[in-house]
C-alpha positions as CSV (number, residue, x, y, z in Angstrom):
1,M,21.1,-57.2,1.8
2,T,19.5,-53.9,2.5
3,F,17.9,-51.6,-0.4
4,K,18.3,-47.8,0.1
5,L,16.0,-45.7,-2.2
6,P,17.3,-42.7,-4.2
7,A,17.2,-39.6,-2.1
8,A,15.0,-37.7,-4.3
9,L,12.5,-40.6,-4.7
10,A,12.7,-41.1,-0.9
11,L,11.8,-37.5,-0.2
12,T,8.8,-37.6,-2.7
13,L,7.3,-40.7,-1.1
14,F,7.9,-39.0,2.1
15,A,6.0,-35.9,1.1
16,M,2.9,-38.3,-0.4
17,S,2.6,-39.7,2.9
18,L,2.4,-36.5,4.8
19,P,-1.3,-35.4,5.8
20,A,-2.7,-32.5,3.7
21,S,-2.1,-30.1,6.8
22,Q,1.7,-30.7,6.4
23,A,1.9,-30.9,2.4
24,A,3.4,-28.1,0.4
25,T,1.2,-24.8,0.4
26,A,-0.8,-24.0,-3.0
27,L,-1.5,-20.6,-1.8
28,Q,-1.6,-17.9,-4.6
29,D,-1.0,-14.3,-5.3
30,G,-3.7,-12.2,-3.6
31,D,-4.8,-15.0,-0.8
32,I,-5.7,-13.4,2.5
33,V,-4.3,-15.2,5.8
34,F,-5.7,-15.0,9.0
35,H,-4.1,-16.2,12.6
36,T,-4.3,-15.7,16.4
37,S,-1.5,-13.3,16.9
38,R,0.5,-13.7,20.3
39,S,0.9,-10.2,20.5
40,A,0.0,-7.9,23.6
41,Q,-3.0,-6.6,22.0
42,S,-4.5,-9.9,20.6
43,V,-6.8,-10.6,23.5
44,A,-8.4,-7.0,23.4
45,V,-9.0,-7.5,19.7
46,Q,-10.6,-10.8,19.7
47,R,-12.9,-9.7,22.6
48,A,-13.8,-6.5,21.0
49,T,-14.7,-8.0,17.7
50,G,-15.7,-11.7,18.9
51,S,-13.3,-13.2,16.8
52,R,-10.7,-16.1,17.0
53,Y,-8.4,-14.3,14.5
54,S,-6.7,-11.0,15.4
55,H,-4.2,-10.8,12.9
56,M,-3.9,-11.2,9.0
57,G,-2.0,-10.2,5.8
58,I,-2.1,-10.8,2.0
59,V,0.0,-13.2,0.1
60,L,2.3,-12.2,-2.6
61,L,4.8,-14.5,-4.5
62,R,8.2,-13.5,-4.5
63,G,10.7,-15.4,-6.4
64,G,7.9,-18.1,-6.3
65,K,7.7,-18.3,-2.7
66,P,4.8,-17.2,-0.6
67,Y,5.4,-13.9,1.5
68,V,2.8,-12.1,3.5
69,F,2.4,-8.6,3.3
70,E,1.5,-7.5,6.5
71,A,1.4,-4.5,9.1
72,V,3.5,-5.4,12.2
73,Q,6.0,-2.8,13.6
74,T,6.1,-1.7,10.2
75,V,4.5,-2.7,6.9
76,R,6.7,-5.3,5.5
77,Y,7.0,-8.7,3.5
78,T,7.4,-11.8,5.7
79,P,8.3,-15.2,4.8
80,L,4.9,-17.4,4.9
81,A,6.6,-19.9,7.3
82,Q,7.9,-17.3,9.4
83,W,4.5,-15.5,9.5
84,T,2.5,-18.7,10.5
85,A,5.4,-19.6,13.1
86,R,4.1,-16.4,14.9
87,G,0.7,-17.3,15.5
88,N,-0.7,-19.2,18.0
89,G,-0.2,-22.9,17.6
90,G,1.0,-22.6,14.1
91,H,-2.3,-22.4,12.9
92,Y,-3.9,-19.9,9.9
93,V,-6.7,-20.1,7.7
94,A,-6.5,-18.6,4.0
95,K,-9.2,-17.5,2.0
96,R,-9.5,-16.3,-1.6
97,L,-11.9,-14.4,-3.5
98,R,-14.8,-16.3,-4.7
99,N,-14.1,-15.3,-8.4
100,A,-10.6,-15.1,-8.3
101,D,-10.4,-17.1,-11.7
102,T,-11.9,-14.1,-13.5
103,L,-10.5,-11.3,-11.2
104,L,-7.2,-12.2,-10.3
105,T,-5.9,-11.7,-13.6
106,P,-1.8,-11.4,-14.2
107,G,-2.8,-7.7,-14.4
108,A,-4.9,-7.3,-11.4
109,I,-1.9,-8.9,-9.5
110,A,0.3,-6.9,-10.6
111,R,-1.9,-3.9,-9.6
112,L,-2.1,-5.3,-6.3
113,Q,1.7,-5.8,-6.3
114,A,2.4,-2.4,-7.4
115,R,0.2,-0.7,-4.5
116,T,2.2,-2.4,-2.0
117,A,4.6,0.6,-2.4
118,D,1.9,2.8,-1.1
119,F,2.1,1.4,2.1
120,E,5.8,-0.5,2.6
121,G,7.6,0.9,5.5
122,R,4.6,2.7,7.1
123,P,4.5,2.5,11.0
124,Y,1.9,0.1,12.6
125,D,-1.3,2.1,13.7
126,L,-1.8,1.7,17.7
127,T,-5.1,3.8,17.4
128,F,-6.8,2.0,14.3
129,E,-7.0,5.5,12.4
130,W,-8.3,5.3,8.9
131,S,-5.5,7.4,7.4
132,D,-2.4,6.2,5.6
133,Q,0.1,7.7,7.9
134,R,-0.1,4.6,10.0
135,I,-1.6,1.1,9.0
136,Y,-2.9,-1.6,11.0
137,C,-3.2,-5.4,9.6
138,S,-6.9,-5.4,8.3
139,E,-6.8,-1.8,7.0
140,L,-3.7,-2.9,4.8
141,V,-5.5,-5.6,3.1
142,W,-8.8,-3.7,2.7
143,K,-7.1,-0.7,1.0
144,L,-4.7,-2.8,-1.3
145,Y,-7.9,-4.8,-2.6
146,Q,-10.3,-1.3,-2.8
147,R,-7.5,0.6,-4.3
148,A,-5.9,-1.9,-6.9
149,L,-8.9,-3.6,-8.0
150,G,-12.1,-1.7,-6.5
151,V,-13.3,-4.7,-4.5
152,R,-14.5,-4.0,-0.8
153,I,-13.9,-7.1,1.3
154,G,-16.2,-6.6,4.6
155,E,-18.1,-3.7,5.7
156,L,-16.4,-0.7,7.7
157,Q,-17.8,-0.4,11.3
158,K,-17.2,2.2,13.8
159,I,-15.3,1.9,17.2
160,R,-18.5,2.5,19.0
161,E,-19.8,-0.7,17.5
162,F,-17.6,-3.0,18.9
163,N,-17.4,-4.6,22.4
164,L,-16.0,-2.2,24.4
165,T,-17.1,-3.2,27.8
166,D,-14.9,-6.2,28.1
167,P,-12.2,-5.3,30.6
168,A,-9.1,-6.3,28.6
169,V,-10.7,-4.0,25.8
170,R,-11.2,-1.3,28.4
171,A,-7.6,-1.4,29.4
172,K,-6.2,-1.3,26.2
173,M,-8.5,1.4,25.2
174,R,-7.3,3.6,28.3
175,E,-3.8,2.7,27.1
176,R,-4.0,3.8,23.7
177,Y,-6.6,6.6,23.9
178,G,-6.6,7.9,27.3
179,D,-10.3,9.4,28.2
180,T,-10.8,10.4,24.5
181,V,-12.0,7.5,22.2
182,P,-12.6,8.3,18.9
183,M,-16.0,6.6,18.8
184,D,-17.0,7.4,15.1
185,E,-13.7,6.2,13.6
186,P,-14.2,4.2,10.8
187,V,-12.7,0.7,11.2
188,I,-12.3,-2.5,9.4
189,S,-11.7,-5.6,11.4
190,P,-10.3,-8.9,10.7
191,V,-13.5,-10.6,11.3
192,A,-15.5,-8.5,8.8
193,M,-13.3,-9.6,6.4
194,F,-12.9,-13.4,7.3
195,D,-16.9,-13.5,7.3
196,S,-17.1,-11.5,3.9
197,P,-19.2,-13.5,1.4
198,L,-16.9,-12.5,-1.1
199,L,-14.3,-15.2,0.0
200,V,-13.9,-18.8,0.4
201,T,-11.6,-20.9,2.5
202,V,-8.9,-22.6,0.3
203,E,-6.7,-23.8,3.3
204,K,-6.4,-24.6,7.0
205,R,-3.5,-25.3,8.9
């Protein structure tokens, strides 16, 4: 005689047996996620900044489900699972404000969500300019936090401060700028935010 567990109980026991990397995500509003993009510019970004991670976004819940508000072809909301699948090997790291319990109040989350309207639908910024007309990934998250909460996550740098001698970087710079590179343009890189002491790691997959 065989004994079958009720379906709900079987699913619960299966979920409990999964390693932490496969368990349901516990990400919260305002968490910042990083992964290694498979886009054409990813290698150049990694080598210019000395970072494994080349793309990032901010987690905002919609209907109780995690979405990543990100700058890609346009600024948009992307379901977390879809966003994760686009990264190299499905790997990502999630970080959270060190003092999130006091800073990320319901009112603060509401301000972050309201500020997304300033950027949603904007085109991606291929030349990394510090304006709101076009937006790149780290710029989006930095400006959301700065404008909604007055929090500056990571220090701005100038283009000239990055590694511009690498062949992949030089080729991408020629493609984007030609012979005129705005060396003093302010830039916020994914690694500057990743390494910020204001953040702590809350999840790795």
